[in-house]
N, C-alpha and C positions, 0 to 999 in steps of 0.2 A: 609454430611459425606463420604469420600470415602471408599467404600470395600476392605478389606485388600485381595490380592490375592496372589497366589504361585507362585513362577517361578521357573523353574528347577536349580539346581547349574548352576553358572555361567563359572565355569571351565569347567565342560561338555559340554556345548555349546562352548565355546574355541575351545575345542579340535574337537568335531564334525565339526567345520567350517575348521577348518584350515584340516581337511583333504577333508572333501567336494571339499574346494576350489584351496587343492592341486592336486584332481584328473582334477578336470579343466582345469587347468592350463598345466598339462602335454596333457592332450586331444588338448588342443588350439594349443599347442607347435608341436605335430605330425599331426594334421589336416593340418594347415595350412605352415609345414615344415620350421617352426622357428627354426633359432639358438641355441642351450642349452647356449652358455654363449654371452653375450651382447657383442660387439667390443669395447670397451672403454680402453685407456691407462690403466695400472697398477698403476700412480704417481694419475690421474684424479679423477680415482674411487675410490682410497684410501681417496683422501683429501675431495671430494664431500661427499663419505658416511661418513666419521668423523664427519663432519660438522652437517651434516643430520642427524647423529644419538646424536651427542651433544644437540642438538637444541631440539630433541625429547625429551632427556632426560632430559632437563630443563624444560620441560613442563611439562613432567610425576612428576619429583618432584615438581614443584611448585604448581601444582592440588592438590596432594595426602599431603602437607604439610597443607593444607587448609580444605583438607575433610581429612575421616579417610579411611581405607584401605578398611574396611567392608563400608564405602558407596560408596565409589569409584567402586567394588563391587557389587552394585544393593542392597543392605540391607537396604536402607530406601526405596524402589520403595513403590509404590499406601499406601504411609502412610500419615495420615492427616495433616494438616496446624499444628495443633497445637502439632502434635508428631517430626515433622520436620523443619527447617529453610532452607530457600532460601540462599545461599551463593553468595556473591556479590563483595567481598572482593579478595586481593591479585590477582592474576592471573586472577578469574572471572571478574574481574573488566575490563578485556581488550579482553576477547574471552567468550563465552557461554559454551565451550566445550574445555577446556585445556588437558582432557584425550584424546578424540580422534586428536585433534592437532599434542599431543606429539607422540602418536600411529603411527599415517599416517606419522609423521618425522621420527622414529625408521624405522617402516617397509622400506622406501625407502632408508634411511641409511644404511640399510642390503642389499637392493637390489645394490645400488653402489658397498658396499665394497667387496660382491659376485661376482657381474657383473652376475648372475644369469636371463634368461629369466623367468622360473618359476618365480622367486621372484617377478619380476616386473609384472606379468601378478596376482599374489596373492596379491602384495601390492596394484594394481587397483582395485580388490574384493574389500578388506575390506576397501576401501577408500569407496568405494559407499555404503558398509555395515553399517560402521562409520553412513554416511550421511542420511541414511534411518532408524537407530535407533535414533540418535540424533533427527531426527524430531519426529518420535515417542514420546519420552522422553518428546520432548516439550507439546507435547499434555497432556499428565499426569499431568507435572508442572504448565500449566496453569488451567488445573483443580484443583488442588492443592492451588496453591498460587493467582489464579485470576487476580487481578489490579496491585499487586507489583510484579507478571512475565510480565507481558505487559509492564510494563512501564521499567523493566530490559531490555526486548527485543528490546525494542525501540532504549535504550542507548548504547549498546552492541552487537558487529558483531558475527554471528553464530558461525564459527569455525576460521577461517583467522582472525587473530586482524588487525587494521589498522594501517599502518606507521604512521598516521597524529596522533593517540593516544599517539606513544612511543615519541614522539618530543614535544608535548603538555605538558606531564607529567614526570618529571624524578623521577621515579620510579623504584626501583630494587626488585623485586618480591620476593626476600627471606629477 
């Protein structure tokens, strides 16, 4: 049985991380004398940004339809197998981490729309953070669900869904 552990409130960690990443981004911009704005024409940055935002929100909504908001924000971390359930349906049939995928797309969508170098750096830092957190979560899920999670892990991609899966199955996530 997994011992119940306490984690700090997720909202507090998010605020601290955004402030920390913003300071790092500003430091990188000044240190390397990067331009404040990315040189992307208005039409293209708006078009690409809206496409990325749409994809990001789509993945986030699909993931939240399968999970609850509380579970998505870590409410079931460290619970035993009997107290929780491994989700493998809906969007989780295509990617093991749709919340992170949606957040990555959304971050890069805002980066294109605002065309700020600072947002690009923050988006890259969050992408790296999401990968590390997802790897950490996998260890916890493997400990909690054992063989079930191993089988799930073998059949479903880590973050980015395989295009082959989309063409083989004509499934809409909603």
